[in-house]
Biopython code that builds the backbone (N, CA, C, O; Angstrom):
import numpy as np
from Bio.PDB.StructureBuilder import StructureBuilder

atoms = [
    (1, "UNK", "N", (-26.982, 178.199, 49.034)),
    (1, "UNK", "CA", (-26.575, 177.063, 48.223)),
    (1, "UNK", "C", (-27.680, 176.788, 47.221)),
    (1, "UNK", "O", (-28.860, 176.777, 47.571)),
    (2, "UNK", "N", (-27.299, 176.570, 45.993)),
    (2, "UNK", "CA", (-28.286, 176.385, 44.932)),
    (2, "UNK", "C", (-28.865, 174.974, 44.954)),
    (2, "UNK", "O", (-28.305, 174.061, 45.560)),
    (3, "UNK", "N", (-29.997, 174.823, 44.278)),
    (3, "UNK", "CA", (-30.655, 173.520, 44.202)),
    (3, "UNK", "C", (-29.749, 172.409, 43.666)),
    (3, "UNK", "O", (-29.753, 171.313, 44.226)),
    (4, "UNK", "N", (-28.961, 172.652, 42.592)),
    (4, "UNK", "CA", (-28.083, 171.573, 42.123)),
    (4, "UNK", "C", (-27.097, 171.113, 43.191)),
    (4, "UNK", "O", (-26.796, 169.924, 43.287)),
    (5, "UNK", "N", (-26.586, 172.062, 44.003)),
    (5, "UNK", "CA", (-25.652, 171.682, 45.062)),
    (5, "UNK", "C", (-26.356, 170.892, 46.159)),
    (5, "UNK", "O", (-25.798, 169.939, 46.703)),
    (6, "UNK", "N", (-27.584, 171.296, 46.480)),
    (6, "UNK", "CA", (-28.356, 170.540, 47.466)),
    (6, "UNK", "C", (-28.598, 169.139, 46.924)),
    (6, "UNK", "O", (-28.489, 168.159, 47.662)),
    (7, "UNK", "N", (-28.923, 169.038, 45.651)),
    (7, "UNK", "CA", (-29.136, 167.729, 45.028)),
    (7, "UNK", "C", (-27.884, 166.867, 45.080)),
    (7, "UNK", "O", (-27.962, 165.666, 45.338)),
    (8, "UNK", "N", (-26.744, 167.473, 44.838)),
    (8, "UNK", "CA", (-25.480, 166.722, 44.922)),
    (8, "UNK", "C", (-25.215, 166.277, 46.350)),
    (8, "UNK", "O", (-24.765, 165.156, 46.583)),
    (9, "UNK", "N", (-25.492, 167.151, 47.300)),
    (9, "UNK", "CA", (-25.297, 166.796, 48.697)),
    (9, "UNK", "C", (-26.213, 165.646, 49.099)),
    (9, "UNK", "O", (-25.802, 164.733, 49.815)),
    (10, "UNK", "N", (-27.446, 165.701, 48.635)),
    (10, "UNK", "CA", (-28.384, 164.622, 48.945)),
    (10, "UNK", "C", (-27.905, 163.303, 48.341)),
    (10, "UNK", "O", (-27.961, 162.262, 48.995)),
    (11, "UNK", "N", (-27.438, 163.346, 47.105)),
    (11, "UNK", "CA", (-26.939, 162.119, 46.463)),
    (11, "UNK", "C", (-25.726, 161.573, 47.209)),
    (11, "UNK", "O", (-25.604, 160.363, 47.405)),
    (12, "UNK", "N", (-24.841, 162.457, 47.621)),
    (12, "UNK", "CA", (-23.669, 162.017, 48.373)),
    (12, "UNK", "C", (-24.082, 161.408, 49.708)),
    (12, "UNK", "O", (-23.536, 160.382, 50.116)),
    (13, "UNK", "N", (-25.032, 162.024, 50.384)),
    (13, "UNK", "CA", (-25.488, 161.483, 51.664)),
    (13, "UNK", "C", (-26.108, 160.101, 51.458)),
    (13, "UNK", "O", (-25.840, 159.177, 52.226)),
    (14, "UNK", "N", (-26.930, 159.962, 50.428)),
    (14, "UNK", "CA", (-27.550, 158.655, 50.170)),
    (14, "UNK", "C", (-26.501, 157.618, 49.780)),
    (14, "UNK", "O", (-26.652, 156.436, 50.088)),
    (15, "UNK", "N", (-25.451, 158.050, 49.113)),
    (15, "UNK", "CA", (-24.339, 157.148, 48.813)),
    (15, "UNK", "C", (-23.674, 156.694, 50.113)),
    (15, "UNK", "O", (-23.363, 155.514, 50.274)),
    (16, "UNK", "N", (-23.461, 157.618, 51.029)),
    (16, "UNK", "CA", (-22.868, 157.269, 52.322)),
    (16, "UNK", "C", (-23.780, 156.341, 53.122)),
    (16, "UNK", "O", (-23.292, 155.529, 53.908)),
    (17, "UNK", "N", (-25.068, 156.446, 52.938)),
    (17, "UNK", "CA", (-25.980, 155.518, 53.613)),
    (17, "UNK", "C", (-25.712, 154.072, 53.189)),
    (17, "UNK", "O", (-26.062, 153.135, 53.907)),
    (18, "UNK", "N", (-25.093, 153.897, 52.025)),
    (18, "UNK", "CA", (-24.748, 152.556, 51.552)),
    (18, "UNK", "C", (-23.754, 151.853, 52.450)),
    (18, "UNK", "O", (-23.599, 150.636, 52.358)),
    (19, "UNK", "N", (-23.078, 152.589, 53.318)),
    (19, "UNK", "CA", (-22.158, 151.978, 54.283)),
    (19, "UNK", "C", (-22.952, 151.136, 55.283)),
    (19, "UNK", "O", (-22.459, 150.125, 55.784)),
    (20, "UNK", "N", (-24.175, 151.560, 55.564)),
    (20, "UNK", "CA", (-24.999, 150.856, 56.542)),
    (20, "UNK", "C", (-25.585, 149.586, 55.937)),
    (20, "UNK", "O", (-25.747, 149.498, 54.720)),
    (21, "UNK", "N", (-25.905, 148.599, 56.775)),
    (21, "UNK", "CA", (-26.517, 147.363, 56.267)),
    (21, "UNK", "C", (-27.885, 147.645, 55.631)),
    (21, "UNK", "O", (-28.556, 148.610, 55.996)),
    (22, "UNK", "N", (-28.287, 146.806, 54.689)),
    (22, "UNK", "CA", (-29.567, 147.014, 54.001)),
    (22, "UNK", "C", (-30.759, 147.137, 54.951)),
    (22, "UNK", "O", (-31.613, 148.002, 54.754)),
    (23, "UNK", "N", (-30.828, 146.303, 55.955)),
    (23, "UNK", "CA", (-31.973, 146.348, 56.874)),
    (23, "UNK", "C", (-32.033, 147.697, 57.594)),
    (23, "UNK", "O", (-33.114, 148.256, 57.779)),
    (24, "UNK", "N", (-30.882, 148.211, 57.995)),
    (24, "UNK", "CA", (-30.814, 149.517, 58.649)),
    (24, "UNK", "C", (-31.324, 150.597, 57.703)),
    (24, "UNK", "O", (-32.100, 151.467, 58.099)),
    (25, "UNK", "N", (-30.880, 150.534, 56.449)),
    (25, "UNK", "CA", (-31.312, 151.526, 55.458)),
    (25, "UNK", "C", (-32.814, 151.456, 55.226)),
    (25, "UNK", "O", (-33.474, 152.484, 55.079)),
    (26, "UNK", "N", (-33.350, 150.240, 55.193)),
    (26, "UNK", "CA", (-34.791, 150.082, 55.001)),
    (26, "UNK", "C", (-35.567, 150.736, 56.140)),
    (26, "UNK", "O", (-36.583, 151.393, 55.913)),
    (27, "UNK", "N", (-35.080, 150.551, 57.365)),
    (27, "UNK", "CA", (-35.786, 151.061, 58.538)),
    (27, "UNK", "C", (-35.588, 152.564, 58.742)),
    (27, "UNK", "O", (-36.534, 153.274, 59.083)),
    (28, "UNK", "N", (-34.359, 153.049, 58.535)),
    (28, "UNK", "CA", (-34.025, 154.412, 58.944)),
    (28, "UNK", "C", (-33.512, 155.321, 57.828)),
    (28, "UNK", "O", (-33.356, 156.522, 58.047)),
    (29, "UNK", "N", (-33.249, 154.783, 56.651)),
    (29, "UNK", "CA", (-32.613, 155.564, 55.591)),
    (29, "UNK", "C", (-33.374, 156.807, 55.180)),
    (29, "UNK", "O", (-32.776, 157.875, 55.039)),
    (30, "UNK", "N", (-34.662, 156.697, 54.986)),
    (30, "UNK", "CA", (-35.463, 157.848, 54.553)),
    (30, "UNK", "C", (-35.508, 158.930, 55.628)),
    (30, "UNK", "O", (-35.372, 160.117, 55.332)),
    (31, "UNK", "N", (-35.701, 158.510, 56.872)),
    (31, "UNK", "CA", (-35.732, 159.483, 57.969)),
    (31, "UNK", "C", (-34.378, 160.154, 58.147)),
    (31, "UNK", "O", (-34.304, 161.361, 58.378)),
    (32, "UNK", "N", (-33.310, 159.375, 58.038)),
    (32, "UNK", "CA", (-31.965, 159.938, 58.175)),
    (32, "UNK", "C", (-31.692, 160.949, 57.067)),
    (32, "UNK", "O", (-31.142, 162.020, 57.325)),
    (33, "UNK", "N", (-32.069, 160.618, 55.848)),
    (33, "UNK", "CA", (-31.856, 161.534, 54.724)),
    (33, "UNK", "C", (-32.678, 162.807, 54.897)),
    (33, "UNK", "O", (-32.204, 163.902, 54.593)),
    (34, "UNK", "N", (-33.896, 162.666, 55.380)),
    (34, "UNK", "CA", (-34.750, 163.834, 55.598)),
    (34, "UNK", "C", (-34.144, 164.749, 56.672)),
    (34, "UNK", "O", (-34.129, 165.970, 56.516)),
    (35, "UNK", "N", (-33.651, 164.155, 57.754)),
    (35, "UNK", "CA", (-33.008, 164.942, 58.810)),
    (35, "UNK", "C", (-31.770, 165.653, 58.276)),
    (35, "UNK", "O", (-31.544, 166.826, 58.573)),
    (36, "UNK", "N", (-30.965, 164.933, 57.483)),
    (36, "UNK", "CA", (-29.778, 165.554, 56.913)),
    (36, "UNK", "C", (-30.162, 166.726, 56.019)),
    (36, "UNK", "O", (-29.540, 167.785, 56.093)),
    (37, "UNK", "N", (-31.164, 166.557, 55.186)),
    (37, "UNK", "CA", (-31.586, 167.647, 54.295)),
    (37, "UNK", "C", (-32.074, 168.861, 55.081)),
    (37, "UNK", "O", (-31.817, 169.999, 54.690)),
    (38, "UNK", "N", (-32.774, 168.622, 56.181)),
    (38, "UNK", "CA", (-33.194, 169.735, 57.034)),
    (38, "UNK", "C", (-31.979, 170.477, 57.575)),
    (38, "UNK", "O", (-31.934, 171.707, 57.563)),
    (39, "UNK", "N", (-30.999, 169.723, 58.048)),
    (39, "UNK", "CA", (-29.774, 170.345, 58.573)),
    (39, "UNK", "C", (-29.006, 171.061, 57.468)),
    (39, "UNK", "O", (-28.437, 172.130, 57.688)),
    (40, "UNK", "N", (-28.994, 170.468, 56.290)),
    (40, "UNK", "CA", (-28.300, 171.084, 55.163)),
    (40, "UNK", "C", (-28.953, 172.413, 54.796)),
    (40, "UNK", "O", (-28.258, 173.402, 54.561)),
    (41, "UNK", "N", (-30.265, 172.442, 54.748)),
    (41, "UNK", "CA", (-30.970, 173.688, 54.415)),
    (41, "UNK", "C", (-30.695, 174.769, 55.455)),
    (41, "UNK", "O", (-30.509, 175.935, 55.106)),
    (42, "UNK", "N", (-30.670, 174.387, 56.721)),
    (42, "UNK", "CA", (-30.331, 175.351, 57.777)),
    (42, "UNK", "C", (-28.904, 175.866, 57.595)),
    (42, "UNK", "O", (-28.646, 177.061, 57.735)),
    (43, "UNK", "N", (-27.981, 174.956, 57.284)),
    (43, "UNK", "CA", (-26.584, 175.348, 57.085)),
    (43, "UNK", "C", (-26.446, 176.268, 55.876)),
    (43, "UNK", "O", (-25.637, 177.196, 55.889)),
    (44, "UNK", "N", (-27.225, 176.017, 54.844)),
    (44, "UNK", "CA", (-27.170, 176.856, 53.637)),
    (44, "UNK", "C", (-27.553, 178.296, 53.935)),
    (44, "UNK", "O", (-27.000, 179.222, 53.342)),
    (45, "UNK", "N", (-28.490, 178.489, 54.846)),
    (45, "UNK", "CA", (-28.908, 179.837, 55.212)),
    (45, "UNK", "C", (-27.753, 180.583, 55.874)),
    (45, "UNK", "O", (-27.574, 181.783, 55.667)),
    (46, "UNK", "N", (-26.968, 179.854, 56.677)),
    (46, "UNK", "CA", (-25.856, 180.473, 57.394)),
    (46, "UNK", "C", (-24.698, 180.777, 56.441)),
    (46, "UNK", "O", (-24.100, 181.852, 56.499)),
    (47, "UNK", "N", (-24.390, 179.818, 55.563)),
    (47, "UNK", "CA", (-23.327, 180.072, 54.602)),
    (47, "UNK", "C", (-22.473, 178.850, 54.319)),
    (47, "UNK", "O", (-22.673, 177.776, 54.886)),
    (48, "UNK", "N", (-21.515, 179.046, 53.423)),
    (48, "UNK", "CA", (-20.686, 177.949, 52.933)),
    (48, "UNK", "C", (-19.892, 177.269, 54.036)),
    (48, "UNK", "O", (-19.736, 176.048, 54.027)),
    (49, "UNK", "N", (-19.384, 178.054, 54.994)),
    (49, "UNK", "CA", (-18.607, 177.442, 56.077)),
    (49, "UNK", "C", (-19.473, 176.529, 56.929)),
    (49, "UNK", "O", (-19.005, 175.499, 57.414)),
    (50, "UNK", "N", (-20.708, 176.895, 57.109)),
    (50, "UNK", "CA", (-21.629, 176.070, 57.879)),
    (50, "UNK", "C", (-21.913, 174.755, 57.150)),
    (50, "UNK", "O", (-21.997, 173.698, 57.775)),
    (51, "UNK", "N", (-22.057, 174.827, 55.843)),
    (51, "UNK", "CA", (-22.259, 173.615, 55.039)),
    (51, "UNK", "C", (-21.009, 172.731, 55.114)),
    (51, "UNK", "O", (-21.108, 171.516, 55.280)),
    (52, "UNK", "N", (-19.849, 173.347, 54.992)),
    (52, "UNK", "CA", (-18.599, 172.582, 55.081)),
    (52, "UNK", "C", (-18.486, 171.903, 56.440)),
    (52, "UNK", "O", (-18.083, 170.743, 56.526)),
    (53, "UNK", "N", (-18.840, 172.624, 57.502)),
    (53, "UNK", "CA", (-18.761, 172.052, 58.854)),
    (53, "UNK", "C", (-19.745, 170.894, 59.009)),
    (53, "UNK", "O", (-19.434, 169.901, 59.668)),
    (54, "UNK", "N", (-20.916, 171.014, 58.413)),
    (54, "UNK", "CA", (-21.886, 169.919, 58.451)),
    (54, "UNK", "C", (-21.276, 168.662, 57.838)),
    (54, "UNK", "O", (-21.424, 167.570, 58.387)),
    (55, "UNK", "N", (-20.593, 168.809, 56.706)),
    (55, "UNK", "CA", (-19.961, 167.654, 56.070)),
    (55, "UNK", "C", (-18.790, 167.115, 56.890)),
    (55, "UNK", "O", (-18.580, 165.904, 56.957)),
    (56, "UNK", "N", (-18.035, 168.008, 57.507)),
    (56, "UNK", "CA", (-16.903, 167.572, 58.353)),
    (56, "UNK", "C", (-17.413, 166.690, 59.488)),
    (56, "UNK", "O", (-16.746, 165.732, 59.878)),
    (57, "UNK", "N", (-18.580, 167.004, 60.015)),
    (57, "UNK", "CA", (-19.161, 166.183, 61.081)),
    (57, "UNK", "C", (-19.850, 164.933, 60.533)),
    (57, "UNK", "O", (-19.796, 163.867, 61.147)),
    (58, "UNK", "N", (-20.493, 165.071, 59.381)),
    (58, "UNK", "CA", (-21.330, 163.989, 58.858)),
    (58, "UNK", "C", (-20.516, 162.814, 58.313)),
    (58, "UNK", "O", (-20.828, 161.660, 58.607)),
    (59, "UNK", "N", (-19.492, 163.092, 57.533)),
    (59, "UNK", "CA", (-18.760, 162.002, 56.877)),
    (59, "UNK", "C", (-18.138, 161.031, 57.882)),
    (59, "UNK", "O", (-18.370, 159.827, 57.771)),
    (60, "UNK", "N", (-17.357, 161.506, 58.860)),
    (60, "UNK", "CA", (-16.804, 160.541, 59.819)),
    (60, "UNK", "C", (-17.889, 159.814, 60.614)),
    (60, "UNK", "O", (-17.758, 158.628, 60.917)),
    (61, "UNK", "N", (-18.959, 160.535, 60.950)),
    (61, "UNK", "CA", (-20.049, 159.918, 61.685)),
    (61, "UNK", "C", (-20.659, 158.773, 60.889)),
    (61, "UNK", "O", (-20.910, 157.699, 61.437)),
    (62, "UNK", "N", (-20.898, 158.993, 59.612)),
    (62, "UNK", "CA", (-21.483, 157.951, 58.767)),
    (62, "UNK", "C", (-20.549, 156.760, 58.631)),
    (62, "UNK", "O", (-20.990, 155.613, 58.709)),
    (63, "UNK", "N", (-19.270, 157.020, 58.428)),
    (63, "UNK", "CA", (-18.299, 155.933, 58.251)),
    (63, "UNK", "C", (-18.208, 155.090, 59.526)),
    (63, "UNK", "O", (-18.279, 153.863, 59.470)),
    (64, "UNK", "N", (-18.053, 155.748, 60.660)),
    (64, "UNK", "CA", (-17.904, 155.021, 61.929)),
    (64, "UNK", "C", (-19.171, 154.250, 62.270)),
    (64, "UNK", "O", (-19.113, 153.052, 62.547)),
    (65, "UNK", "N", (-20.312, 154.926, 62.251)),
    (65, "UNK", "CA", (-21.542, 154.258, 62.655)),
    (65, "UNK", "C", (-22.016, 153.232, 61.632)),
    (65, "UNK", "O", (-22.622, 152.225, 61.996)),
    (66, "UNK", "N", (-21.746, 153.480, 60.372)),
    (66, "UNK", "CA", (-22.070, 152.468, 59.360)),
    (66, "UNK", "C", (-21.258, 151.205, 59.559)),
    (66, "UNK", "O", (-21.788, 150.098, 59.463)),
    (67, "UNK", "N", (-19.971, 151.367, 59.835)),
    (67, "UNK", "CA", (-19.110, 150.205, 60.092)),
    (67, "UNK", "C", (-19.556, 149.472, 61.353)),
    (67, "UNK", "O", (-19.594, 148.242, 61.376)),
    (68, "UNK", "N", (-19.891, 150.215, 62.392)),
    (68, "UNK", "CA", (-20.350, 149.575, 63.633)),
    (68, "UNK", "C", (-21.648, 148.802, 63.413)),
    (68, "UNK", "O", (-21.819, 147.705, 63.945)),
    (69, "UNK", "N", (-22.553, 149.369, 62.638)),
    (69, "UNK", "CA", (-23.801, 148.655, 62.333)),
    (69, "UNK", "C", (-23.528, 147.373, 61.550)),
    (69, "UNK", "O", (-24.146, 146.337, 61.798)),
    (70, "UNK", "N", (-22.603, 147.455, 60.611)),
    (70, "UNK", "CA", (-22.249, 146.249, 59.847)),
    (70, "UNK", "C", (-21.649, 145.183, 60.751)),
    (70, "UNK", "O", (-22.000, 144.008, 60.650)),
    (71, "UNK", "N", (-20.742, 145.595, 61.636)),
    (71, "UNK", "CA", (-20.136, 144.638, 62.569)),
    (71, "UNK", "C", (-21.185, 144.045, 63.497)),
    (71, "UNK", "O", (-21.155, 142.849, 63.789)),
    (72, "UNK", "N", (-22.096, 144.861, 63.953)),
    (72, "UNK", "CA", (-23.163, 144.386, 64.818)),
    (72, "UNK", "C", (-24.031, 143.365, 64.092)),
    (72, "UNK", "O", (-24.427, 142.352, 64.668)),
    (73, "UNK", "N", (-24.319, 143.638, 62.834)),
    (73, "UNK", "CA", (-25.126, 142.708, 62.042)),
    (73, "UNK", "C", (-24.396, 141.380, 61.858)),
    (73, "UNK", "O", (-25.003, 140.312, 61.948)),
    (74, "UNK", "N", (-23.104, 141.452, 61.603)),
    (74, "UNK", "CA", (-22.306, 140.228, 61.456)),
    (74, "UNK", "C", (-22.334, 139.434, 62.754)),
    (74, "UNK", "O", (-22.461, 138.210, 62.740)),
    (75, "UNK", "N", (-22.214, 140.135, 63.871)),
    (75, "UNK", "CA", (-22.266, 139.468, 65.173)),
    (75, "UNK", "C", (-23.602, 138.794, 65.418)),
    (75, "UNK", "O", (-23.657, 137.687, 65.954)),
    (76, "UNK", "N", (-24.666, 139.453, 65.031)),
    (76, "UNK", "CA", (-25.997, 138.859, 65.215)),
    (76, "UNK", "C", (-26.160, 137.618, 64.346)),
    (76, "UNK", "O", (-26.770, 136.637, 64.771)),
    (77, "UNK", "N", (-25.627, 137.657, 63.153)),
    (77, "UNK", "CA", (-25.738, 136.491, 62.259)),
    (77, "UNK", "C", (-24.913, 135.320, 62.743)),
    (77, "UNK", "O", (-25.306, 134.167, 62.566)),
    (78, "UNK", "N", (-23.758, 135.605, 63.359)),
    (78, "UNK", "CA", (-22.867, 134.520, 63.777)),
    (78, "UNK", "C", (-23.285, 133.935, 65.118)),
    (78, "UNK", "O", (-22.813, 132.863, 65.499)),
    (79, "UNK", "N", (-24.172, 134.630, 65.845)),
    (79, "UNK", "CA", (-24.651, 134.079, 67.108)),
    (79, "UNK", "C", (-25.627, 132.966, 66.808)),
    (79, "UNK", "O", (-26.719, 133.194, 66.288)),
    (80, "UNK", "N", (-25.218, 131.768, 67.141)),
    (80, "UNK", "CA", (-26.109, 130.626, 66.965)),
    (80, "UNK", "C", (-26.963, 130.462, 68.212)),
    (80, "UNK", "O", (-26.867, 131.246, 69.156)),
    (81, "UNK", "N", (-27.780, 129.452, 68.200)),
    (81, "UNK", "CA", (-28.588, 129.202, 69.404)),
    (81, "UNK", "C", (-27.684, 128.822, 70.568)),
    (81, "UNK", "O", (-26.683, 128.123, 70.403)),
    (82, "UNK", "N", (-28.059, 129.295, 71.735)),
    (82, "UNK", "CA", (-27.271, 128.953, 72.924)),
    (82, "UNK", "C", (-27.512, 127.501, 73.273)),
    (82, "UNK", "O", (-28.639, 127.009, 73.206)),
    (83, "UNK", "N", (-26.451, 126.826, 73.642)),
    (83, "UNK", "CA", (-26.530, 125.438, 74.042)),
    (83, "UNK", "C", (-26.493, 125.374, 75.562)),
    (83, "UNK", "O", (-25.593, 125.932, 76.189)),
    (84, "UNK", "N", (-27.444, 124.714, 76.138)),
    (84, "UNK", "CA", (-27.435, 124.581, 77.596)),
    (84, "UNK", "C", (-26.692, 123.310, 77.949)),
    (84, "UNK", "O", (-26.750, 122.312, 77.231)),
    (85, "UNK", "N", (-25.999, 123.367, 79.064)),
    (85, "UNK", "CA", (-25.230, 122.185, 79.495)),
    (85, "UNK", "C", (-25.834, 121.549, 80.692)),
    (85, "UNK", "O", (-25.317, 120.547, 81.186)),
]
sb = StructureBuilder()
sb.init_structure("model")
sb.init_model(0)
sb.init_chain("A")
sb.init_seg("    ")
for serial, (resi, resn, name, xyz) in enumerate(atoms, 1):
    if name == "N":
        sb.init_residue(resn, " ", resi, " ")
    sb.init_atom(name, np.array(xyz, "f"), 0.0, 1.0, " ", f" {name:<3s}", serial, name[0])
structure = sb.get_structure()
């Protein structure tokens, strides 16, 4: 896979990171992108089908876990102080 394609893949992955809440991205976004790029480079050595399979696994994973993180964040914000009786 050529450098422009790797660059496009990286941009797409970083776009998908936008599904996650800002705080999550601040804490883990760079590490997640670095891990993805490592996996992408390994897949590129194997071939186009390997790259396609990486995306088939990555996109649903990002959508599901990004949504779950957002819901979790909403839950944390809506939890007020516990009232004792």
